[in-house]
Steps between C-alpha positions, in 0.01 A plus 500: 500500500546542126193361319534215255236643266354844435149507356433829322134604466433803275161657566283793402155588638392145593520490881258212553670272250841606628428389856418151381812484280722615787347245736582214263857627458547522877355155567786306341589172666778243489800688629612785270510848650288731284472876488222688322560833326180673388561768237222759505500636145369844599154380607240774557490390864838394637531133593512446873624166635668403826876530471731242649837340431355301209234730358521856374332736255690707245287785368581656163420868456429455128348200320770273359282227349527130574856456376627816670333406827657154487840658443451726800418196712798307363730784601365471857518120519723353770442135414743288302202411279217716371147423380206714390130484586231710332272670751192315375658153513592254776780263597463156649679458836763271346600744224832598660603160632416309181676754277818522708521122536469468122782752461719299734433176311517637146744338263480772236805722444504791742387751581150352525156654537201285594149494356207310647136423428240776470122479540265749337193536725176696485384732783327202670825305503399253228807382310465589133837377380826359636827576323815291544815690405760404244867493596765662281878470555722806505553642152141450385236745382212442739154504336664443160630148565307200368203407720478175694178300556325605819737792557436873474702817462224684687597441863762774510341668804640217715865592438740472793853610412810629673464872559851571372425321171183700447686824571787403270270461198364850564178402674164561337483729195293796621445602137250212469148518645383166357707191405729583794552134598566385145752780452684426824517126440653543154792681667513292816510160330810597303704505824286294739348152481131482578408176673142383545305304761143371480402617848226765480604802705323804350132595455428757228162666546294542182266789578317782321704773667766710326819335376761657275501180296135559401571823307480404128690804372773451758530134400558602138765756588681269740511215250654727238744622762590141590571413136731798465676452834571129440533477123802270541302255711209486254743446213679222690180308578267521194266223624467662840457837334218358287320357804527829689363684197207259487429558869501872429272448201244309709499769769476775240199326343329478840573870551334586169834593340441301183771666290760442770393137528541446125841670498626284785373183331670601176827559683474157664447336161803675354729413791407132538248381239479133605489571873236768450282275283510224764426749775204647315350154444561399861349818639195467275443144624537616861240774447258250352545267798443789736194612305659833405 
């Protein structure tokens, strides 16, 4: 039977975490047929998992990085829809059924991808933050559109989209090591609506272990790369561009990259002075409330 959904799990040298991630992908309920494709990104010790009609491992001889590994899994996907799970994260059992039902009921112009709620949890399972996604009709610039109260652009890991649509936009850009979701969504949203549901389906583990996204130098390079790759999008959405620059400035400051933080703040002020001034005041108030 052809699966309804393929869940691609890229992994490298994290066998214990991987087993838990795979278990949550396999334990989907509610009716959809799900296959799991684990992409072993040239781990030192090859991933070994039981193989059956709905689970297989694709081992890469050379490291391809997160985006390249996702592309390899997408090429192997047999499901009409595809989703992605990081090897240190988990899915709730209703991830597939809730996402596919939302796709069926969506009133946005097709094709449609679906985003759902995401929980950030610590290693003990304590919920640190819950993010509810923002919808964006086809033709938008995801992450650069105006924000909505209570909605976040930071639940992109929950994406469920037709496999053919993802392939048609060229998949993930393997030239990026960080900002890979932001980069993909800027292309995807031009040709695909992104609908949103409040149901929490994904658990993102916040842990001290290695993550590409924690590399400060890589973050700087990838942000510059993003600006160059999508200059038209940043020009089309100056307010969104300013907010993204402020996000980058805050992260740069936390990373100790003071000069980069000041440059990003200056760019935000030039692109959207009023929006940036309001954002700076609002963020300062939030820090005071949080005691930061």
